[in-house]
N, C-alpha and C positions, 0 to 999 in steps of 0.2 A: 505494500501500501505509499503510497507517494504522500511525502508529510511536508510541508511548507520550511523553505531553507533546505532541502535536500537537493546534495549534486545527483544530476541524473545524464544521460547519456542518447542523442535524438541519432541517430545515425551514425558518424563520424567526428561527432562534433558533444559538445559538454556544455552545460547550464545549470543554475540554481534557478528553482520553484520557488515564484517569488507572488504569485495567485492564483487561489484556486476556485473558481465559479463560474456564472455564466460573461455573456458577452454581448449586448444590448447589441440586437438585430440580426440575430444567431440562435441555432438551435443545441441544447444540451452544454455541457459543460467544457470549461477549456481551464487550462492551464498555460502561468502566464512566465515565461521564464527570461531571465538575462543570460545572455551568452556569454562565454568567457572570451569566443574572440569576436574582435573588431569586429564591425561592418555584416555580421552574422545577422544582423534581428533589422528590424523596419521600423524602429521607433521607440522612444524610451518610458513605456508603459502605460501608456493612450493612446485610446483608439476612437475615431470622432469626435474628440473633442471631449472625453472622459477619462478620467487618470485611474488607472486599476492598479497599476503600481509602480514602483519606483527601479528605473534603469538606467544606466550612460546612455548615451543618443544613438540611435540605432545599434542597441544592443537587445533589445528585448523584440519579443515573438509572442503568441498564442499557438500552443500547437493541445495536438489529444492526445487524451493517455495512451493510446493505443499502439503510439510513435515511439514511447518511453523504450529503452536497451533495462529488461527487465534486471537484468544484472548477472552475475554466477559467483559460485561461491566458490573459495580459496581453492576448495580440492579438486576441484571441475579445471580450474583453468592452469593448478600445478600436473595435471595428469595431459593436458594438452600441451603446456610447453616442456615439459621433461618428462620424456619418453619412459616406461617399467625398462628396467635391464634386468634381465634375468641371467642366468648360467652357472653350469658347475663344471668342475674338471676343467678342461684347458680352453673350452668352449663359450660363448657368451654372444647371447643375441640380444641386438638393440629392438623393444617395438616402437617402431616411427609412430609419427601422426596420422597416416592412413592404415594402421593395423598392421602394414608386410614388418618383415622382420629384415634384420641385416645381421647375419652371423659374422664373429668376431672372433680369429684365432687367439688365446692367451698363451704365449707359450713360458712356462719358468713361473707362475703365477700362483699362488696358494688359493684355497680356498675365502682365506682371510684374505687377501690380497682384491679379490672378484667383489665381495662382500662390500670393502670401502671404496670399490670404483662407483660401486652402484649406487655409492648417497653421494648429494648435492650435498655444497658449501656455499655457493654460494647464486641467491635466486634474483632475476630480475621478474619480476610481477605488476611493472608500471602500466599504467592507464589499461588494466584488465579489463573492468567492468567489474570485477568484485564488489559485491555488498554484503557476503558471509561468508559461512566456518564450512560447512560441508562437512564429509568422513573425517573423523577426527583419527580415527584409526591410522589411515592412508596418510595423511599430514604426518603421524607420529614419525611412521615408517620410512619414508622420504627423506622426510626432513632432521633427522636426528644428530644430523653432523651439519646441519646448517650453520654457519658464520653469519653471514652480511646478507643482507637482503632489500632489494628497491621494492613498497609498496605503494609508492605517490599516488597521485591523484588516479585512485578508484573512487567507488561510489558506498565507502560506507558511510553510515553514519552515528552508530553507535561506538561507542571507544572502547567498549564490554567488547563486540565481538574484534575487535584488533589485539584486544591482550589475550582473547581466548587462545588465538592463533601463535602470538608470541609463545604463550605459556607451553605449547606444541612443541618448542624448538629451544629446549634443553641449552645448548651451545650456541645459541644465536648472541653473536656481538655487539653488529648494527642493522640497524632499522631506518629507511629512511619512509615518513609518513606525509610529505609535503599534500596539500591539496584537498586532503581527506574533508569533508567540509562537514565535521561532526553537530549534532542534532543534541542528541542523548549524550553530555560528558559526566554523567556524574558517575564515577570510576568506582566501580567493585572494591569490598574490603580485600587485605592481601589476605589470603589462606596459604599459599606457597611464595616466597617472594623468590625472582629470577636471579639466579648466580651469576649470571657471566654477561650481560648485557650493558655494554659500555657505551654508547652514542647511540643520539636520539633525535632525528628531526623530525617537528612540527611545525612548522610554517605553513601557514594560511589553514592549520585545523580548529582553529578559533579557542582552543582552550585558553582559560586565564590564569596566571598565576598560580592561585590558588589550587584549581581544576589541577595542573603540572603538577603542585606540588604531592596530591593525593595519588595522582598517576606513580612518583617518581618511588612512593614505600615499596612498589611490588619490583622495583631495579634500584638495591645498596650500592653496586658496585658500579653505579652509572658516572662516567668520565666527562662527555660533551654532551651539551645539550645545546644542541638549535629551535629557536621557538620563536622566531622571529616573524612578522603579519601580524602580531595580535596588538590589543591596546592591555597593556600589562601595567601590573602596580606592584610591583617586586617588594611585599613589605609583609610582614607575619609568615616567614618564611620558616618550616619548624625547625627547631634544633638538631634533630635526631638525622635531616635527610641533609643530600648532597653532601656529604662531607669526603666523599671520594670526586667530587667535581673539581676539572683542569679547567674545564673551558664551556665558557657559555656565551650565547649569541643569542642578544635581544635588539637586533636590529629594526626598523620601521613599525615601534613598538608602542609609540605616543607617551614614551617616559621625558616627564619635564624637569622634575629633581632630582635632582642629583644624590638625595637625602634619601628616596626611597629604594637604594641600593646597600643601603645601612646592612640590613639582615647577610646579604649576601655575602658584603666586605671582610665578613669574620670567618670566612669559611675556607678551613687549613691549608686546601691544594690550590686555588684557584691562581691560574699563572695566566689566562688569555681571557680578556672579556672586551665583549665586541660591542659598541652603543650605534654607531653610522645610522645615518637617518631616524634621528628622533628630535626631541625640543629641548636640551637642554641649555642652559643660556651662562651658566653658571659653575663651578666647582670648586668644594670644601670637603678638605678630607681631616680627619679627625686622629690622632695619634694612634698607630695600631691596625688601622684598615688599610684593606690589601695588601698586608706583608708579604706575600708572594708573587703580588703581579709583577707577571713580566711581559706580557704586551696589550696594549691599550688600542682600539680606534674609534674614533670620537669623528669622524669625519658628517660634514652635512649636519651638524647641529646648530647653536644659536649660541654661540658663546663669544663672548665682547669685551671680554675683559682682560687683558696682560695676567693680573693676580691668578683668576684661574690655568692658564698655562702655569706661571709660578706655584700656586698647589701641586700640581704635579710632581714638583722633587720629595714629595714628604714618602714618594712610591719608593720606596728602596732599592727596589730590584727592576724598575723601570727599565727597560732597556729597546723597545719595540716601539715606536708610534704612530697612527695616522691621524691627522689632525685641520685634513683639507675641507673645504668650502662651507666655513663657519665666518659670521660678520668680522669678528676681530681677525682673521687672515684679507687682507683687504691691499690693494697696493699691487706692485710687480710681485712676482712672486719667489724671485731669488731672494729678494729684502725680506721678506717674510718667514722664507725658511731659513734665514739667516740669524735671526733673533729668535725665531724659536729652540735652534742648534745652541746659541749661546747661553740661552735661559734654561737650558737642560742637558747640564754637559756631562752627565751618565746613560743617556741615549744611546744607539747605537745604530738603528735605524729609524730615520724618518720618512715617512710617507712612502715607503716601500723600495728607498737606495739609501745605501748604507752611509754613513757620515766620517771623510779621512780627516785625517790628523790635521791636514792642510785646509780642509775647509771648516773646521774646527777654528783655525786662527783666523781664517777674513771674520767668522762670525763673531768672535770675541772682538774683533776691534772693529766690527761694523755696529755692534749691539753698544759698544763704548760709545761712540759717535752719536748714533740716532738718540738718543736719550740725555746726552749731556747738557742741552739747555737745560731739560728737566732735573735733573738733578745738582744744578749750582743754583735753579730757585729754590733747594731746600727746602720743601717740601717734607710733611713729617710722615705722609701715609707711599713718599716713591718708595725707599725701603722695603716697606711692606710687600708692595707688588712687586719688584724689582731685589729680589732678595738676591742674586748674585753680584750686584751691580760694584758693590763695595771690594770684593773678593775680586774681581778685573782692574780697579782704580788701584789695589796695593802691586799687583802683578804688572800690568802695561802704566800706570803713572794715571795721573789728570785728563782728562778729553780736553783737546781742544772743542771751541764750540763753532767753528769757522773760519773761513779761510781769508787774508789779510784782502785788501783791495788794491787792483794793482790798476797800470794806466792801458797797458798791451798786454796782449800774450808774446809780443816778440820783445818788449820790455823783459819778462819775467820770463822767458826761455833761458837755458844754460849749455851745454856740451859739457857729458860726466863722462870721464875714462873710467874704464873699469878693468881691473886685472884680475884675471880669471887665475886660479889655485896652480892653475899649469903653467904660469905665468905668461899665457897670452894676451893680451889685449885689446878691450871695442870700445866704441866711443855708441853716445847713446845722447839725444836730446832730449833733455826732459825740462818741464816748469819748475819754478823752484817750489813753487804749490806740492810735487807729486810729492806722497806719504811714504815713508819709507817701507814700509807695508808693502807698496808697491814695486820698490822698485828691489825687494827680494822676489818678485814676480818672472821679473826681466833676468834677475839673474838665472830664476829656475830652467824659464825658456831658452838662455844662450848655452848652461854651464850642463842642466841635468841633474840640480843638486832641489833636493828641499829646502822650503825655506827653515821648516824644522832644523835642519842639517847646517844650513849658512852663518856665517859670521860676519858681520859687513864693520869693516872700518876705515874711516879717512885720515890720512899722515896730512899735519897742516904745518904749516912753512915753518914751523919751529923743531920739524921730524915729532910732534907729540901723536901717538896712535891712540885717535877718538873712535870709538867704539857705537856704534848705529844702533843701542840699542832698544830706541824707543819707535813701534811700528805706525803708532799713531803719528808721531811728528813729521811734519814737511822736509824737506831739503834745508830750504832756509834755514831753521830752524838749527841745524848743525855747518853752520858758515861755507854750507856747499855751493862754492864759485863755478865760472869757468874753466876750464883745463883743469879741475879737481880731480885725483883719482883717490878711486875708493875698491879697497882689496877686498877678495873673498877670500875668505876661512874657511876648512869644515873643521 
């Protein structure tokens, strides 16, 4: 029997039932459906100026119930997709889908080897119109060694039907359930927990966090949870569940407040948290929260304050971060990346790209100059937001706030001689306002020596050796003028 909200199949296409009843000017009962494929429908749930149900434009249609695929049982699909394998001794026959048999000669295999060969370990049951369980004993026999299963985009609408199938596979470790539109989400009580299931994908099932927590009681060994696509309020997580969880993906879940994560922040093994495509605008991390977190994704949220980035320094093990497409990250992409790199010195990979030692040096210097004006204002909240700035001032010195005014580029240009470690010399035309950090990059290109391995010195007229040790200073600061020679040492 079809019910409102159920996912159904008509021909090769899928839809969700949004209306059941009469349509003015026609006979009999109709089902109003919203198709999953754009353009499959003819309207938005309206017919002759009457609104029967809500659907996206060109996603709505009316169909008769007899057009629906009634669905199949899991055991039926299992028989169709994975033919029976039988055999004894040195011969085995494979029963094909058309019931014909193919004999296979097995040389040197024992009966035990043949029995193992007859068992399934990886099941692909995706988009097979499965709606029920079927023959329990057949499933138990054929799936006794099943470890991974994709059961996405079927017609299940009762979570307990899915649970019944999973419990028939005692060695199952991973299951994909994406896109099964569940109507009955009242999870049954646990009689016998599943001992091995480690990974579960629940995107698009409509489970709330509380319903998922009830489901998780069946799987005490769960390690990875992917439950994106629901409106989740991740509060009131029972303390006795998810103790083994290492990965949590809750993107596209309408999460607004960081504080809703307080319960999961205490989980002892959580090292990867995916919060992309939510609506988090600020971050405040309390002592001890997410103590094991190594990877965090915050792409496409609403972070709008650098203090939220600074808060991430409180995550002691954070090494991998994604933070693109936030209001805070505006302006030239390279500049924003350098600022985040400078603020989070422990992070090793940002937005999917590793951070090199040379990039970190550039980031530190850029960060000093970018916020120099705010630093000199001396406002009390500056160092609350920029907790690392004092460290960089100690390491690199007080930042400059700008460049001196000059009459023309010609008046400000000089020819500098640069002496390589091998004794060879080259000349470079530069501006007096060229920063030492940029001189390091010129030397890197000419000498193939990383800036961190370079030492630059100026020999003044009295033969004193002046170390160009402040990357944030310009050449004029060190009195470098025409025909001066800069020595490169390693």
